[in-house]
C-alpha positions in Angstrom: -71.4 74.2 2.3 -69.3 72.7 5.2 -70.3 69.6 4.3 -69.3 69.6 1.0 -65.8 71.1 1.4 -65.8 67.9 4.2 -66.7 65.3 1.6 -64.3 66.9 -1.3 -61.4 66.8 1.4 -61.9 62.8 2.1 -62.4 62.0 -1.7 -58.8 63.9 -2.1 -57.5 62.6 0.6 -58.3 59.1 -0.4 -57.4 59.3 -3.7 -53.7 60.2 -2.5 -53.8 57.5 -0.4 -54.8 55.1 -3.3 -51.7 56.7 -5.4 -49.6 56.0 -2.5 -50.4 52.2 -2.0 -51.0 50.8 -6.0 -47.7 51.7 -6.8 -46.4 49.4 -3.6 -49.0 46.7 -4.6 -47.9 46.8 -8.3 -44.4 46.4 -7.3 -45.0 43.2 -4.9 -47.4 41.7 -7.5 -44.6 41.7 -10.3 -41.9 40.7 -8.2 -43.9 37.9 -6.9 -44.9 37.1 -10.6 -41.6 37.1 -11.3 -40.5 34.7 -8.6 -42.8 32.1 -9.7 -41.7 32.4 -13.2 -38.2 32.0 -12.3 -39.0 29.0 -9.9 -41.2 26.9 -12.7 -38.6 27.7 -15.2 -35.8 26.1 -12.8 -38.3 23.1 -11.9 -39.0 22.6 -15.6 -35.2 22.6 -16.1 -34.6 20.4 -13.2 -36.9 18.0 -14.8 -35.9 17.5 -17.7 -32.1 17.2 -16.5 -32.9 14.9 -13.6 -35.4 12.7 -15.9 -32.2 11.9 -17.6 -29.4 11.6 -15.2 -31.1 11.2 -11.8 -34.4 9.5 -12.9 -37.2 9.3 -10.3 -40.1 7.0 -10.5 -42.9 6.3 -7.7 -44.4 3.1 -10.0 -42.4 0.4 -8.1 -43.1 -2.4 -6.5 -41.7 -5.0 -3.7 -41.5 -8.3 -5.4 -41.1 -12.0 -4.1 -42.0 -15.4 -5.1 -45.5 -16.1 -5.0 -46.4 -19.9 -5.1 -50.0 -21.7 -5.3 -50.1 -24.3 -2.8 -51.8 -27.2 -4.5 -52.6 -31.0 -3.7 -51.1 -33.4 -5.6 -53.8 -35.9 -4.3 -57.5 -35.2 -4.4 -59.9 -35.6 -1.0 -61.6 -33.7 1.5 -59.5 -31.5 3.7 -59.8 -33.3 7.1 -57.3 -31.0 9.1 -55.8 -27.4 8.9 -52.8 -26.2 10.6 -52.1 -22.9 9.2 -54.9 -20.1 8.3 -54.4 -17.0 6.0 -51.7 -14.3 6.7 -49.3 -16.4 9.1 -45.5 -17.1 8.9 -44.6 -20.7 8.3 -41.1 -22.5 8.2 -39.9 -25.1 5.6 -41.7 -28.4 5.8 -44.2 -27.0 8.4 -47.8 -29.1 8.1 -50.7 -26.6 6.5 -53.0 -29.1 6.0 -53.9 -32.8 5.6 -56.1 -34.6 3.2 -58.3 -37.6 4.4 -56.3 -40.4 4.1 -58.4 -43.6 4.8 -58.5 -44.5 1.0 -54.6 -44.1 0.8 -54.0 -46.3 3.5 -56.1 -48.9 2.2 -54.3 -48.6 -1.3 -50.9 -49.2 0.7 -52.3 -52.1 2.5 -53.6 -53.7 -1.0 -50.2 -52.8 -2.7 -48.3 -54.4 0.3 -50.6 -57.8 0.0 -50.4 -58.0 -3.7 -46.3 -57.6 -3.3 -46.5 -60.7 -0.9 -48.3 -62.5 -2.8 -46.3 -61.9 -5.9 -43.1 -62.8 -3.7 -44.9 -66.1 -2.6 -45.2 -67.0 -6.4 -41.4 -67.0 -7.0 -40.5 -67.8 -3.5 -38.6 -64.7 -2.6 -38.7 -62.4 0.3 -39.8 -59.0 -0.7 -39.8 -57.1 2.7 -36.1 -55.8 2.2 -36.8 -54.7 -1.4 -40.0 -52.8 -0.8 -38.5 -50.6 2.3 -35.4 -49.9 -0.2 -37.8 -48.8 -2.9 -39.8 -46.5 -0.4 -36.9 -45.1 0.6 -35.8 -44.3 -3.1 -39.1 -42.8 -3.7 -38.8 -40.5 -0.8 -35.2 -39.2 -1.8 -36.6 -38.5 -5.0 -39.6 -36.5 -4.2 -37.4 -34.8 -1.7 -35.1 -34.3 -4.6 -37.7 -32.6 -6.4 -38.8 -30.3 -4.0 -35.4 -29.2 -3.0 -34.8 -28.5 -6.8 -37.8 -26.0 -6.9 -36.5 -24.2 -4.3 -32.9 -24.0 -5.4 -34.4 -23.0 -8.9 -36.0 -20.2 -7.6 -32.9 -19.3 -5.6 -30.8 -19.8 -8.9 -33.4 -17.2 -11.0 -32.8 -14.3 -8.7 -29.1 -15.0 -8.2 -28.6 -14.9 -11.9 -30.5 -11.5 -11.9 -27.9 -10.4 -9.1 -30.7 -10.0 -6.2 -28.9 -12.4 -3.8 -25.6 -13.0 -3.2 -23.3 -15.9 -4.8 -23.1 -17.0 -1.1 -26.8 -18.1 -1.0 -26.6 -19.6 -4.5 -23.8 -21.9 -3.1 -25.9 -22.6 -0.2 -28.5 -23.6 -2.5 -26.1 -25.7 -4.5 -24.9 -27.5 -1.4 -28.2 -28.6 -0.2 -29.3 -29.5 -3.9 -26.3 -31.6 -4.2 -26.7 -33.6 -0.6 -30.4 -34.3 -1.9 -29.2 -35.7 -5.3 -26.5 -37.8 -3.3 -29.2 -39.2 -0.9 -30.9 -40.2 -4.0 -27.7 -42.1 -5.6 -27.5 -43.9 -2.0 -31.1 -45.4 -1.6 -30.6 -46.1 -5.6 -27.6 -48.3 -4.8 -29.2 -49.7 -1.6 -32.4 -50.6 -3.7 -30.4 -52.3 -6.3 -28.8 -54.3 -3.4 -31.9 -55.6 -2.5 -33.2 -56.6 -5.8 -30.1 -58.7 -6.1 -30.8 -60.3 -3.3 -34.0 -61.3 -4.5 -32.2 -63.8 -6.8 -32.1 -63.9 -10.3 -35.7 -64.9 -10.8 -37.2 -62.8 -8.3 -35.3 -59.5 -10.1 -36.9 -59.9 -13.1 -40.1 -61.1 -12.3 -42.8 -58.9 -13.8 -45.0 -59.4 -11.1 -43.0 -58.2 -8.3 -41.8 -55.3 -10.2 -45.2 -54.2 -11.0 -46.3 -54.6 -7.3 -43.3 -53.1 -6.0 -44.1 -49.9 -8.6 -47.7 -49.8 -7.1 -46.9 -50.1 -3.4 -44.1 -47.2 -4.1 -46.7 -45.1 -5.9 -49.5 -46.0 -3.0 -47.1 -44.9 -0.4 -45.9 -41.9 -2.3 -49.6 -40.7 -2.6 -50.3 -41.2 1.2 -47.3 -39.1 2.3 -48.9 -36.3 -0.3 -52.0 -36.0 1.7 -49.6 -34.1 4.3 -49.0 -30.7 2.6 -46.4 -29.1 3.8 -44.4 -25.3 3.2 -41.9 -25.3 0.4 -39.7 -22.9 2.6 -39.7 -20.1 5.0 -42.6 -17.9 4.1 -46.0 -16.8 4.8 -49.7 -18.2 4.0 -52.0 -15.9 2.4 -55.3 -16.0 1.5 -56.6 -19.7 3.0 -60.5 -19.2 2.4 -61.0 -22.8 3.1 -62.4 -25.2 5.8 -62.3 -28.5 7.3 -64.5 -30.7 4.7 -63.5 -28.4 1.6 -62.9 -31.0 -1.3 -59.5 -30.5 -2.6 -59.1 -31.3 -6.2 -55.3 -32.0 -7.7 -53.6 -29.0 -9.2 -56.5 -26.7 -7.9 -55.4 -23.7 -5.7 -56.1 -24.2 -1.8 -53.8 -21.6 -0.4 -51.2 -18.6 -1.6 -47.6 -19.2 -0.2 -45.1 -15.8 -0.3 -41.2 -16.7 0.3 -40.2 -14.1 2.6 -36.4 -15.0 2.3 -36.1 -13.0 -1.1 -37.3 -9.9 -1.9 -36.3 -7.3 -4.5 -38.1 -4.3 -6.3 -39.4 -4.1 -9.7 -39.7 -0.3 -10.6 -41.1 0.8 -13.9 -39.5 3.8 -15.6 -40.3 5.7 -18.6 -38.3 5.1 -22.0 -36.9 8.2 -21.7 -35.4 7.6 -18.4 -33.7 4.9 -19.5 -30.7 6.5 -21.5 -28.0 6.7 -18.5 -29.5 3.7 -16.1 -27.0 1.0 -16.1 -26.1 -2.0 -14.1 -24.9 -1.4 -10.6 -26.0 2.4 -10.3 -26.9 3.4 -6.9 -30.4 3.7 -5.9 -32.7 5.6 -2.7 -35.7 3.8 -2.1 -38.8 4.9 0.0 -41.0 2.3 1.2 -44.8 3.5 1.9 -44.3 0.9 4.7 -42.0 3.0 6.3 -42.2 6.6 5.7 -39.6 9.1 6.8 -36.9 6.0 5.9 -34.8 5.8 3.2 -33.0 2.5 2.2 -30.4 1.9 -0.5 -29.8 -0.5 -3.2 -28.5 -0.9 -6.8 -29.4 -1.9 -10.4 -29.1 -5.0 -11.4 -30.9 -5.3 -14.6 -32.9 -3.5 -17.2 -35.8 -4.4 -18.9 -35.5 -5.0 -23.0 -39.0 -5.7 -23.9 -42.4 -5.4 -23.1 -45.6 -7.0 -24.2 -47.5 -5.0 -26.6 -48.8 -7.0 -29.7 -52.4 -7.8 -29.1 -52.9 -9.6 -32.7 -53.6 -13.0 -33.2 -51.3 -15.3 -35.5 -53.3 -15.5 -38.8 -55.0 -12.2 -38.2 -54.2 -8.8 -39.7 -52.4 -6.6 -36.8 -54.8 -4.0 -35.1 -53.1 -0.6 -34.8 -52.7 1.1 -31.6 -55.2 3.8 -31.2 -54.4 7.3 -29.7 -56.2 8.5 -26.7 -55.1 12.1 -26.5 -52.9 14.9 -28.6 -49.8 13.1 -26.8 -49.0 9.4 -26.6 -48.3 8.0 -23.4 -44.7 7.0 -22.7 -43.9 3.3 -22.9 -42.7 1.9 -19.2 -39.7 -0.6 -19.0 -39.1 -2.7 -16.0 -35.8 -2.5 -14.0 -34.9 -4.5 -11.2 -33.1 -3.3 -8.4 -31.8 -5.2 -4.9 -31.6 -3.9 -1.5 -28.3 -3.5 0.0 -27.6 -6.5 2.1 -28.8 -6.0 5.8 -30.3 -2.4 5.0 -34.1 -3.1 5.2 -36.0 -5.4 7.8 -38.1 -8.3 5.8 -41.2 -7.0 8.0 -41.2 -4.5 6.1 -41.4 -5.9 2.9 -44.5 -7.3 1.4 -45.2 -8.5 -2.0 -46.6 -5.7 -4.0 -46.1 -3.1 -1.4 -45.3 0.1 -3.3 -42.1 2.1 -3.2 -40.5 5.5 -4.6 -37.1 5.0 -6.5 -34.5 8.0 -6.8 -31.3 6.4 -9.4 -28.0 8.1 -9.6 -26.4 7.2 -12.8 -23.5 9.3 -12.4 -21.3 11.3 -10.0 -22.3 14.5 -10.5 -22.5 16.3 -7.0 -25.0 18.9 -7.6 -27.4 16.6 -9.6 -27.2 14.1 -7.2 -27.4 16.4 -4.1 -30.6 17.9 -5.6 -31.8 14.6 -6.2 -31.1 13.7 -2.2 -32.9 16.3 -1.1 -36.1 15.3 -3.3 -36.0 12.1 -2.4 -35.9 12.9 1.4 -39.0 15.2 1.0 -40.9 12.2 -0.5 -40.0 10.4 2.4 -41.7 12.7 4.6 -44.6 12.8 2.2 -45.1 8.9 2.4 -46.4 9.7 5.9 -49.4 11.5 4.1 -50.6 8.2 2.3 
């Protein structure tokens, strides 16, 4: 009987304890649930508002000029000076193509020119030298025009300053003047040939052949188009380099920008000149500044072939995917070490489309958190 009373008393005490604890647990659970719901609602509101006024994207890439290095003459590679992933300076020798055939072609062209000169009794040496200088100046102009056009392209987008564009124009103008000067020297040398020699078809053809052979010989030495990095050079001595075939890949290290992919509903308030904060995967914990220079106006989506019926796009779910557009962003001058920038590197971008103190402040906190999380990936 005593044991039964004891058990009964324990059961009653346990029930009283449960009754005392359960209300507290229920109250805590309700409060916690309310807090989670409130936080979720606040985040949802923040997501909708920030998407329009301080849009953020993690779909951003560092971009630069990527140039395939292709030989302009064919032959086996005899020397390689630069392997992959190596910084180079403008004009630095990358590799050489066997030049014996091209040296022979120059000697043959020189002999043909001398024979043509003997036929008309003219001294062609000075003309040949002037012609060679002219062709060299023209080749130099072509290379500098290509480099200048790359700079003008990013200048037009606002990625580089006008001063850098003006510097490129100065280099291009000097190359153009050099062509004019060598052209004048060549014409003067032609006049010294005399009227008969100047118009002689054999001499003119021989001069052209000699200039072409010298140009081909010079092209057996392939050089870097500007300062940058050579990447992907899976070749070795003896590799046959065909005309126009890619041998190396060159990445320009002077000009970098960001191509950020924004959803279409992010673009409503983004305009040229908007400030941005940038977090680079290559530099976690750091935040760099920049500004929007252009907003894309179109994307490629039509896969139909001319003359055939269009193929409708198929939906892959109950919600269609958001269309993305490219926004070009430049770094603020001297705010980022170029050693951190690599073609194709990933970045997060926060864009500030107005002066709202609260929204911009919350966005600053958000991008700061993102910069710290960059240590994890």
